C-alpha distance (Angstrom), angle and dihedral (degrees) to the residues before:
residue distance angle dihedral
K1 . . .
P2 2.85 . .
P3 3.85 101.9 .
H4 3.81 116.0 -126.8
K5 3.78 141.6 177.9
G6 3.76 93.0 -73.8
H7 3.86 90.9 59.6
L8 3.80 89.3 42.3
D9 3.81 93.8 52.6
M10 3.76 89.4 54.3
V11 3.87 91.0 50.0
Q12 3.80 90.4 49.4
A13 3.75 91.3 52.0
Y14 3.83 91.6 53.2
A15 3.85 91.1 42.5
S16 3.79 90.8 57.7
E17 3.81 90.6 58.3
A18 3.84 104.3 31.3
D19 3.75 134.4 66.5
E20 3.81 89.1 -134.7
V21 3.82 136.5 11.1
V22 3.72 118.9 -158.6
V23 3.79 118.7 -162.9
L24 3.85 113.9 -159.3
I25 3.70 118.4 -159.6
S26 3.79 113.6 -157.3
R27 3.76 121.5 -140.0
P28 3.84 111.2 -138.4
T29 3.68 116.3 -141.3
K30 3.76 95.8 -153.1
S31 3.81 126.5 45.7
G32 3.84 110.3 -42.9
R33 3.76 133.2 -154.4
K34 3.79 113.2 -46.2
L35 3.81 134.9 -155.8
P36 3.87 115.9 -126.3
N37 3.86 87.7 -98.4
G38 3.83 89.2 62.4
R39 3.81 95.8 -107.3
E40 3.76 113.7 138.9
V41 3.81 118.4 -125.8
T42 3.78 100.1 -132.6
A43 3.78 131.0 -156.4
E44 3.84 87.4 -108.9
D45 3.91 88.7 55.1
S46 3.77 91.1 49.8
L47 3.82 90.8 48.0
K48 3.73 91.1 52.8
I49 3.85 92.2 47.8
W50 3.81 91.3 47.5
N51 3.85 88.4 52.5
V52 3.77 88.9 54.1
L53 3.82 94.4 46.4
T54 3.83 95.1 45.6
T55 3.81 96.6 48.8
G56 3.82 106.4 137.4
M57 3.83 94.5 22.7
P58 3.80 101.4 108.1
N59 3.79 94.9 178.5
V60 3.82 94.9 57.3
R61 3.81 120.8 88.2
V62 3.76 124.5 -177.3
E63 3.88 123.7 -157.3
I64 3.73 137.7 173.6
S65 3.79 113.1 -123.1
T66 3.76 124.0 -145.7
H67 3.79 88.3 -134.4
A68 3.80 126.1 97.2
S69 3.78 90.2 -148.9
P70 3.76 120.5 66.6
I71 3.84 89.5 -151.4
N72 3.77 92.1 55.5
A73 3.77 91.4 46.6
A74 3.86 90.8 53.3
Y75 3.82 91.5 46.1
E76 3.79 92.0 51.5
Y77 3.75 90.6 49.2
V78 3.86 95.1 51.9
G79 3.85 93.4 35.5
D80 3.83 135.6 90.4
E81 3.74 94.7 -73.8
G82 3.82 96.5 41.6
P83 3.86 127.5 101.2
L84 3.78 99.3 -103.2
N85 3.72 119.4 116.5
V86 3.82 130.6 -137.4
G87 3.81 106.5 -89.0
D88 3.83 93.6 31.7
K89 3.80 120.1 126.4
V90 3.72 121.8 -141.5
I91 3.84 134.0 -162.0
L92 3.82 115.6 -162.9
G93 3.77 103.8 -145.9
C94 3.81 126.4 -131.1
S95 3.77 142.6 150.3
N96 3.75 125.2 -113.9
K97 3.80 86.1 -129.4
G98 3.85 116.0 116.7
G99 3.75 100.4 -20.5
D100 3.83 93.0 -54.5
C101 3.79 92.4 152.2
K102 3.75 94.3 58.0
R103 3.81 87.3 78.4
W104 3.80 88.0 77.7
T105 3.83 94.8 57.6
G106 3.75 107.2 130.9
A107 3.86 92.4 13.4
E108 3.83 92.2 135.9
K109 3.74 91.6 77.0
Y110 3.84 90.5 61.1
I111 3.77 97.7 51.1
K112 3.68 120.8 107.4
Q113 3.88 114.6 -104.5
G114 3.80 108.3 -94.2
V115 3.81 95.8 22.1
E116 3.84 115.4 112.8
L117 3.80 117.3 -133.2
V118 3.76 108.1 -148.1
P119 3.84 110.3 -141.1
V120 3.82 108.1 -90.5
T121 3.76 112.1 -107.0
G122 3.86 116.8 169.2
V123 3.65 129.6 -134.6
E124 3.79 117.6 -112.6
P125 3.71 105.3 -113.8
T126 3.83 120.8 -119.4
A127 3.76 122.2 -128.3
R128 3.82 133.3 -137.4
A129 3.82 120.2 -106.3
S130 3.84 87.6 -92.7
G131 3.71 90.5 57.6
E132 3.81 91.8 -110.7
P133 3.75 116.9 130.1
Y134 3.80 117.8 -108.1
S135 3.78 111.4 -94.1
A136 3.87 129.8 -171.9
T137 3.75 87.6 -149.1
D138 3.85 92.8 55.2
F139 3.84 88.3 45.9
R140 3.81 91.1 51.0
N141 3.86 91.0 49.1
A142 3.81 91.4 49.5
L143 3.84 89.4 53.2
G144 3.75 87.4 56.1
K145 3.77 89.8 77.5
A146 3.71 100.3 24.6
L147 3.77 98.8 168.7
D148 3.78 92.5 52.7
N149 3.86 94.4 42.6
R150 3.83 103.0 44.4
D151 3.77 90.5 122.8
E152 3.80 92.6 50.4
I153 3.81 91.5 45.1
A154 3.79 87.7 51.8
E155 3.76 88.7 57.0
F156 3.83 89.1 59.0
V157 3.75 98.6 44.7
G158 3.80 109.5 12.2
K159 3.83 125.6 -93.0
E160 3.81 89.3 -98.7
N161 3.77 92.3 59.3
V162 3.87 104.9 43.1
D163 3.86 95.5 95.1
N164 3.90 92.0 47.4
V165 3.82 90.8 49.2
L166 3.79 93.0 46.9
K167 3.71 90.7 50.4
I168 3.82 92.0 48.8
L169 3.74 89.4 53.7
G170 3.81 93.8 45.7
L171 3.79 92.2 -114.8
E172 3.83 98.8 116.5
G173 3.79 95.3 85.1
K174 3.78 91.1 54.4
V175 3.82 90.6 49.8
D176 3.87 90.2 48.7
E177 3.83 93.2 48.5
M178 3.72 91.7 48.1
S179 3.82 93.4 46.6
M180 3.79 89.1 51.3
A181 3.79 92.8 48.0
G182 3.77 90.8 50.3
G183 3.76 91.0 51.5
V184 3.79 96.4 47.4
G185 3.81 96.2 41.8
G186 3.82 92.0 56.5
G187 3.77 91.9 -156.9
T188 3.73 125.7 156.7
G189 3.76 94.1 -87.9
S190 3.80 123.1 90.6
V191 3.75 131.1 -140.8
Q192 3.80 115.8 -137.5
G193 3.77 127.9 -173.8
């Protein structure tokens, strides 16, 4: 949390080979991920950002799970009580970064009878322009000084989505106030955006 282009690239890779991609957002029971100003990035925030990022992707659906664990959320979805039908095939998504796919070791015992588990193969993670991997921590840190970091934020969500993401996270007012102060003060600094 929050979702960013690294997550989106993985979803796009699966969307190009699957009939439907379901992104499940976990709901931590303890303190979740926080922005530098202390504001928690909630599951509802993440859902709104995902909806912005997946605009125009008709085979992608994003839901908030009742589970604190993303693994438990996925296993419930593909398990006996989940919505999959006999004869369906399922791919459990993961990145090839840092052993991410190991989380699905033993997944076959959680899959609903009659549903086929496609062997887990991860998606190769994409990198930022600098060559660094995408990181939600780096994204949260960039959001800490949204006005100064608009270009970096754009790298995480796309230039066309920056204003919507800042609004979702309640950071747009701070940006507007700072922009106005910069214009009124007439100092040596400039405001870009």
